[in-house]
C-alpha positions as CSV (number, residue, x, y, z in Angstrom):
1,M,7.4,5.5,-20.6
2,T,8.3,3.0,-17.4
3,N,4.8,3.0,-15.5
4,I,3.9,2.3,-12.0
5,G,0.3,0.7,-12.6
6,N,-2.6,0.6,-15.3
7,L,-5.7,2.4,-15.0
8,C,-8.6,1.5,-17.0
9,I,-11.4,4.1,-17.2
10,V,-14.9,3.3,-18.6
11,S,-16.9,6.0,-19.0
12,Q,-19.4,7.4,-21.6
13,D,-18.0,10.9,-20.5
14,R,-15.0,10.9,-22.5
15,E,-14.1,14.6,-22.2
16,R,-13.6,13.6,-18.3
17,S,-12.2,10.6,-18.8
18,L,-9.5,12.3,-20.7
19,H,-9.2,14.6,-18.1
20,V,-8.8,12.3,-15.1
21,G,-6.8,10.3,-17.4
22,A,-4.1,13.2,-18.0
23,F,-3.3,13.0,-14.4
24,F,-2.8,9.8,-13.9
25,E,-0.1,9.5,-16.7
26,H,1.7,12.7,-15.4
27,A,1.8,10.5,-12.2
28,R,3.3,7.6,-14.3
29,Y,0.5,5.4,-14.5
30,R,-0.8,3.6,-18.2
31,V,-4.1,4.5,-18.8
32,T,-6.9,3.3,-21.3
33,V,-10.5,4.7,-21.8
34,H,-13.3,3.1,-23.1
35,T,-17.0,4.3,-23.8
36,D,-18.6,0.9,-24.6
37,A,-18.7,-1.5,-21.8
38,R,-18.4,-4.7,-23.8
39,D,-15.3,-3.4,-25.1
40,A,-14.3,-2.4,-21.8
41,L,-15.2,-5.8,-20.1
42,N,-12.7,-8.1,-23.2
43,T,-9.9,-5.4,-22.5
44,I,-9.7,-5.9,-18.6
45,E,-10.2,-9.9,-19.2
46,N,-7.7,-9.7,-21.7
47,T,-5.0,-7.5,-20.0
48,L,-6.1,-7.4,-16.2
49,P,-5.5,-3.9,-15.0
50,D,-4.4,-2.8,-11.7
51,V,-7.5,-0.7,-11.3
52,V,-11.0,-0.1,-13.0
53,L,-12.7,3.3,-12.7
54,I,-16.0,3.0,-13.9
55,G,-17.9,6.7,-14.6
56,E,-21.1,8.1,-16.0
57,M,-23.0,5.6,-18.1
58,S,-26.0,6.8,-20.2
59,E,-27.9,3.4,-20.1
60,D,-30.5,2.9,-16.8
61,G,-28.1,-0.1,-15.1
62,A,-25.4,-0.2,-17.3
63,V,-22.8,0.3,-14.3
64,L,-24.6,-2.2,-12.5
65,A,-24.6,-4.8,-15.4
66,L,-20.8,-4.0,-15.7
67,L,-19.9,-4.6,-11.9
68,Q,-21.9,-7.9,-11.9
69,A,-19.7,-9.2,-14.9
70,L,-16.3,-8.1,-13.3
71,R,-17.5,-9.7,-10.4
72,A,-18.7,-13.0,-11.6
73,N,-16.0,-13.7,-14.2
74,P,-12.7,-15.4,-12.4
75,K,-10.1,-13.5,-14.2
76,T,-11.6,-9.8,-13.0
77,T,-13.2,-10.9,-9.4
78,D,-10.1,-9.2,-7.6
79,V,-9.9,-6.5,-9.7
80,P,-10.0,-3.0,-7.5
81,I,-13.0,-1.1,-8.8
82,A,-13.5,2.7,-8.2
83,L,-16.6,4.4,-9.1
84,D,-16.7,8.1,-10.3
85,I,-20.8,8.7,-10.8
86,A,-23.0,11.4,-9.8
87,K,-25.8,9.5,-7.8
88,A,-23.6,7.3,-5.4
89,E,-25.1,7.1,-2.1
90,S,-27.1,3.6,-3.4
91,W,-23.7,2.3,-3.3
92,H,-22.4,2.7,-0.2
93,S,-25.9,1.6,1.4
94,S,-27.1,-1.7,-0.5
95,P,-25.9,-4.8,0.7
96,T,-26.8,-6.6,-2.7
97,R,-24.7,-4.7,-4.8
98,P,-21.4,-5.9,-6.0
99,R,-18.4,-5.3,-3.9
100,V,-17.1,-1.5,-4.6
101,D,-13.8,-0.6,-3.7
102,D,-14.0,3.4,-3.6
103,V,-16.9,5.5,-4.2
104,L,-15.4,8.8,-5.3
105,P,-17.4,12.0,-3.8
106,T,-18.4,14.1,-7.0
107,N,-16.6,17.3,-5.5
108,L,-13.5,15.2,-5.9
109,D,-11.0,17.0,-8.5
110,A,-8.7,14.8,-10.3
111,D,-5.0,15.7,-8.7
112,A,-6.3,14.5,-5.2
113,M,-8.0,11.2,-7.2
114,V,-4.1,10.0,-8.0
115,F,-3.6,10.1,-4.4
116,R,-6.8,8.6,-2.9
117,L,-6.7,5.4,-5.6
118,Q,-2.9,4.6,-4.7
119,P,-4.1,2.4,-2.2
120,L,-5.9,0.5,-4.4
121,F,-3.3,0.2,-7.1
122,R,-1.0,-1.2,-4.1
123,L,-3.7,-3.7,-3.2
124,S,-3.4,-4.5,-7.0
125,T,0.1,-5.1,-6.4
126,M,-0.1,-7.3,-3.3
127,Q,-2.3,-9.5,-5.2
128,A,0.1,-10.0,-8.3
129,E,2.6,-10.8,-5.5
130,L,0.8,-13.5,-4.2
131,H,0.7,-15.0,-7.6
132,L,3.7,-14.9,-8.4
133,R,5.4,-16.0,-5.0
134,S,2.7,-19.4,-5.0
135,T,4.3,-22.5,-5.5
136,S,0.9,-23.5,-5.9
137,L,-0.4,-24.4,-9.5
138,S,-3.6,-23.3,-8.5
139,K,-4.8,-20.1,-7.8
140,P,-3.8,-18.8,-4.0
141,Q,-6.8,-18.0,-2.0
142,F,-7.2,-15.3,0.4
143,S,-10.5,-14.9,2.3
144,V,-11.6,-11.9,4.3
145,A,-13.0,-12.9,7.2
146,A,-14.9,-10.3,9.6
147,A,-13.0,-9.5,12.7
148,P,-13.2,-6.7,15.5
149,C,-12.0,-3.3,14.6
150,R,-9.7,-1.4,16.6
151,A,-10.0,2.2,15.7
152,L,-8.1,6.1,16.8
153,Y,-10.7,8.7,16.9
154,V,-8.8,12.1,17.1
155,S,-11.4,15.0,18.4
156,L,-9.9,18.4,17.9
157,N,-12.8,20.1,17.1
158,P,-15.2,19.7,20.6
159,P,-18.5,20.0,19.4
160,V,-18.2,17.2,17.0
161,T,-18.1,13.4,18.7
162,L,-19.0,10.5,16.9
163,P,-22.6,8.7,17.6
164,Q,-22.6,5.4,19.5
165,N,-22.3,2.3,17.6
166,F,-20.5,4.5,14.8
167,L,-19.0,1.0,13.6
168,S,-19.4,-2.1,14.6
169,G,-20.5,-3.2,18.5
170,D,-17.5,-5.1,19.0
171,T,-15.0,-2.4,17.4
172,T,-12.2,-0.9,20.2
173,W,-12.1,2.8,20.5
174,E,-9.3,4.9,21.5
175,A,-9.9,8.5,21.6
176,A,-7.3,11.5,21.7
177,A,-8.0,15.2,22.4
178,S,-4.8,16.3,20.7
179,I,-2.5,15.7,17.9
180,A,0.4,14.5,20.8
181,E,-1.6,12.3,22.3
182,A,-2.8,10.9,18.9
183,E,0.7,10.3,18.1
184,S,1.7,8.6,21.4
185,I,-1.5,6.4,21.3
186,V,-0.8,5.1,17.4
187,T,3.1,4.9,17.8
188,G,2.6,2.8,21.1
189,P,1.7,-1.1,20.8
190,G,-0.4,-2.4,18.4
191,F,-2.3,-1.9,14.8
192,F,-4.9,0.2,14.3
193,D,-7.6,-0.1,11.3
194,V,-8.4,3.5,11.1
195,A,-8.0,6.9,12.2
196,I,-10.8,9.2,12.1
197,I,-9.9,12.9,12.9
198,D,-12.5,15.8,13.7
199,A,-10.6,18.7,13.3
200,P,-11.3,22.7,12.7
201,V,-10.0,24.2,9.5
202,T,-7.6,26.5,11.7
203,M,-5.8,23.0,12.5
204,L,-5.2,22.2,9.0
205,D,-1.4,22.3,9.2
206,E,-1.2,20.4,12.4
207,I,-3.7,17.4,10.6
208,I,-1.5,17.8,7.1
209,S,2.1,17.2,9.5
210,F,0.3,14.3,11.4
211,C,-0.7,12.3,8.2
212,R,2.7,12.9,6.5
213,D,4.4,11.6,9.7
214,M,2.1,8.7,9.7
215,R,2.9,7.9,6.2
216,D,6.8,8.5,6.8
217,N,6.4,5.9,10.0
218,P,7.4,2.7,8.3
219,R,5.2,0.7,11.0
220,L,2.3,2.7,10.1
221,F,2.2,3.8,6.9
222,N,-0.7,1.9,5.5
223,L,-2.9,2.8,8.6
224,P,-6.4,4.2,7.1
225,S,-6.7,7.9,7.9
226,L,-10.6,9.6,7.5
227,V,-10.1,13.2,7.9
228,R,-13.3,15.3,8.8
229,I,-13.0,19.4,8.5
230,P,-15.5,22.2,7.9
231,D,-15.0,24.9,5.6
232,I,-12.1,23.2,3.4
233,S,-10.9,24.1,0.1
234,A,-10.4,22.1,-2.8
235,E,-6.6,23.2,-3.0
236,D,-6.6,22.2,1.2
237,C,-8.4,18.7,0.6
238,R,-5.8,18.1,-2.3
239,D,-3.0,19.1,0.3
240,L,-4.7,16.7,2.6
241,Y,-4.6,13.8,0.3
242,R,-1.1,14.7,-0.5
243,S,0.0,14.5,2.9
244,G,-1.2,10.8,3.3
245,A,-4.9,11.4,4.0
246,S,-6.9,8.1,2.9
247,R,-10.5,10.3,3.0
248,V,-11.2,14.0,3.6
249,L,-14.9,15.0,4.5
250,H,-16.5,18.3,4.7
251,D,-19.0,19.5,7.0
252,T,-22.1,19.4,4.4
253,D,-21.3,15.2,4.8
254,D,-23.8,14.3,7.1
255,E,-22.9,11.3,9.8
256,A,-24.4,8.7,7.0
257,V,-21.6,9.6,5.1
258,L,-19.0,9.6,7.8
259,Q,-20.0,6.1,8.8
260,Q,-20.0,4.7,4.8
261,E,-16.2,6.0,4.2
262,A,-15.2,5.0,7.5
263,Q,-16.6,1.3,7.1
264,A,-15.0,1.2,3.6
265,L,-11.4,2.1,4.6
266,I,-11.7,-0.8,7.1
267,N,-13.2,-3.2,4.4
268,L,-10.3,-2.4,2.5
269,Q,-7.6,-2.7,5.1
270,M,-9.3,-6.2,5.9
271,R,-8.7,-7.2,2.3
272,R,-5.7,-6.1,2.5
273,N,-4.6,-7.9,5.5
274,A,-6.4,-11.2,4.2
275,V,-3.7,-10.7,0.7
276,R,-0.9,-9.7,3.7
277,D,-1.8,-13.1,5.8
278,A,-1.6,-15.0,2.2
279,L,1.8,-13.5,1.4
280,R,3.4,-14.8,4.4
281,R,2.2,-18.3,3.8
282,T,4.2,-18.4,0.7
283,L,7.2,-18.0,3.2
284,T,8.2,-21.5,4.1
285,E,11.2,-23.7,4.7
286,A,11.6,-24.1,1.1
287,T,11.5,-20.9,0.0
288,G,13.0,-19.2,2.9
289,H,13.5,-18.3,6.9
290,P,10.2,-18.4,8.3
291,R,11.3,-17.6,11.6
292,Q,13.3,-14.3,10.1
293,A,10.6,-14.0,7.6
294,V,13.2,-13.3,4.1
295,Y,13.3,-15.3,1.8
296,T,16.4,-17.6,0.5
297,E,18.8,-16.5,-2.8
298,T,17.8,-19.6,-4.0
299,F,14.2,-18.5,-4.2
300,L,15.5,-14.9,-5.6
301,Q,16.8,-16.3,-8.5
302,P,13.8,-17.5,-10.4
303,Y,11.3,-15.3,-8.5
304,L,13.5,-11.9,-9.7
305,S,13.6,-13.4,-13.7
306,A,9.8,-13.6,-13.5
307,R,9.7,-10.5,-12.1
308,L,11.7,-8.8,-14.7
309,T,9.9,-10.7,-17.7
310,I,6.5,-8.7,-16.2
311,A,8.3,-5.7,-15.9
312,K,9.6,-5.7,-19.6
313,D,6.6,-7.1,-21.1
314,L,4.5,-4.6,-19.5
315,D,7.2,-1.6,-19.2
316,R,6.6,-1.7,-15.4
317,A,8.6,0.0,-12.8
318,L,10.8,-2.9,-10.6
319,S,13.8,-1.7,-8.2
320,V,16.3,-3.9,-6.7
321,V,18.2,-2.7,-3.4
322,H,21.5,-4.3,-1.8
323,L,21.8,-3.5,1.9
324,H,25.1,-4.0,3.1
325,L,25.8,-3.9,6.6
326,P,29.6,-3.7,7.5
327,E,29.1,-4.2,10.8
328,A,28.0,-7.5,10.9
329,A,31.6,-8.2,9.2
330,S,33.4,-6.3,11.7
331,L,31.2,-8.5,14.7
332,L,32.6,-11.6,12.8
333,E,36.3,-10.7,13.6
334,E,35.4,-9.6,17.2
335,A,32.6,-11.7,18.6
336,G,32.7,-15.0,16.1
337,E,30.5,-16.6,13.4
338,I,27.5,-17.5,15.8
339,A,27.4,-13.7,17.5
340,C,27.4,-12.4,13.7
341,Q,24.7,-14.5,12.5
342,I,22.5,-13.8,15.4
343,L,23.1,-10.2,14.6
344,S,22.1,-11.0,10.6
345,E,19.1,-12.9,12.0
346,Q,18.0,-9.9,14.2
347,L,18.1,-7.3,11.6
348,A,16.2,-9.8,9.2
349,R,13.2,-9.8,11.2
350,W,13.6,-6.1,11.5
351,L,13.6,-5.4,7.8
352,S,10.9,-7.7,7.1
353,R,8.7,-5.7,9.7
354,L,9.7,-2.3,7.8
355,I,9.2,-3.3,4.4
356,R,6.0,-3.4,2.7
357,V,4.7,-6.9,2.5
358,E,4.8,-6.7,-1.3
359,D,8.2,-6.1,-1.1
360,M,10.4,-9.4,-0.9
361,A,13.5,-9.1,1.0
362,V,16.0,-12.1,1.0
363,R,19.1,-13.0,2.8
364,I,22.4,-13.1,0.5
365,S,24.6,-13.2,3.8
366,N,25.2,-12.4,7.3
367,S,26.4,-9.2,6.0
368,D,24.2,-8.7,3.3
369,F,20.7,-8.5,2.3
370,V,18.1,-7.7,-1.3
371,V,15.1,-6.1,-1.0
372,V,12.8,-6.4,-4.6
373,L,10.1,-3.8,-4.9
374,P,7.6,-3.9,-7.5
375,D,5.8,-1.4,-9.0
376,T,8.1,0.9,-7.5
377,L,10.6,3.4,-9.4
378,P,14.0,3.5,-8.1
379,S,13.6,7.2,-6.4
380,E,10.9,6.0,-4.7
381,A,13.0,2.5,-3.6
382,Q,15.8,4.6,-2.6
383,Y,13.1,7.3,-0.5
384,V,11.8,3.7,1.4
385,M,14.9,2.0,1.9
386,N,16.7,5.3,3.5
387,R,13.7,5.5,6.0
388,I,14.5,1.6,7.1
389,A,17.9,2.7,7.2
390,G,17.6,5.8,9.3
391,V,15.3,3.3,11.9
392,L,17.9,0.7,11.7
393,T,20.5,3.1,12.4
394,F,18.9,4.4,15.6
395,T,18.3,1.1,16.9
396,D,20.7,-0.6,19.7
397,F,20.8,-4.5,18.9
398,A,22.0,-6.7,22.2
399,V,24.0,-9.8,20.8
400,P,25.0,-12.6,23.3
401,D,28.9,-12.3,24.7
402,V,29.1,-8.8,23.2
403,Y,29.2,-6.6,26.2
404,R,27.9,-3.1,24.3
405,P,25.4,-2.1,22.3
406,V,25.5,-2.9,18.7
407,K,25.1,-0.3,16.2
408,I,24.9,-0.6,12.8
409,W,25.3,2.0,9.4
410,P,23.6,0.3,6.6
411,L,25.1,0.8,2.9
412,I,22.3,1.1,0.5
413,G,22.8,0.4,-3.4
414,V,19.6,0.7,-5.7
415,A,19.0,-0.5,-9.2
416,G,15.9,-0.2,-11.7
417,T,15.5,-2.2,-14.8
418,E,17.2,-1.5,-17.9
419,P,16.9,-3.1,-21.2
420,N,18.6,-6.8,-21.7
421,D,18.6,-7.0,-17.6
422,D,18.2,-10.2,-16.3
423,A,18.8,-11.5,-12.4
424,E,22.1,-11.8,-12.6
425,R,23.1,-7.9,-14.1
426,I,20.1,-6.1,-12.3
427,L,22.0,-7.7,-8.7
428,L,25.2,-6.9,-9.7
429,R,24.0,-3.3,-10.4
430,A,22.5,-2.8,-7.2
431,R,25.6,-4.0,-5.6
432,A,27.9,-1.8,-7.4
433,S,26.1,1.2,-6.3
434,L,26.2,0.9,-2.8
435,N,27.2,4.2,-0.6
């Protein structure tokens, strides 16, 4: 069965590993389970899974030794790692520990775990995409630099306030006292690194709607959100994770846990930003149109061939989308080639801002674009592109010497991989499915 990611579980609690693995397999991830750390190290080095989940180990220091070995190996140093262990407090607080991308709470069930770990799988896809797009023979580099954080605090539970210096002293805070105010702030200019929401359980439905709106917004779907709700049930916790919340805390979690979880989200976001910046540097005059932030058809062909090889070898999902803009052709007849090209360049810039950074946009003509979505099933690609098409449809474009707002109604064609696919076949199939 075509999968969207590879999870390696290392734990001597085989029963829990199989229980957790079943939920990930149901969500279309491929799962391998290891009870021996040495065997796991060999497998991880040779197969490079997308995410490693380390569980309970009977020997003292075994978890730390495995982490140190993974981070010390150049092949595995960037693999996202999550911990699923009972005594996790020290991993948050010790700066000398090897980097861990997520420390799971002991009360998190396997269903919610699938949603919580999704950002780590996307980070892995981003890193793989960086390696594939890089034209250098050396390993592409990205560095995570400390930067001021911009945080949104939504206080819907009046008795609850954040302590002073909750995050670093140079953090810029915005505060909101209602969901409507929070949506107004977060959809305004600029980007946030984290949204922290304190709310009573009576406002659960509003918080779920807020998280869904953020996840469905093409500009905000990567915004990490931490929700703290007293007396929340396990079922409601799962609903929040399904709706897009990155972390869900209970009233039993103290301020230290809240601070640790918020900082972990910010660290992950900074890492994603570093990979994102490195990915953008692969767009040069030789590979695309830097001012439009899209690649050329010349670059697409060898890239897509390499992507298809990876998809076949690993049985990984891959989707290709053809985006056709009939209005661009109409504008050519109405206002000439220059006006048509200006509209096409505007659309290229919009498209590049709306897609995920690990997805690649290519301009193949003034009225046609191709988007390649790695590790994405066709149904998800259709959903992503419909969301983007909706934004473009409700946008008025201004073109010089055209004395009216220019409206567009994109046509979308989606194709997933099939046996014996090559770049030409999948591109033709995507174009043939335009509707």
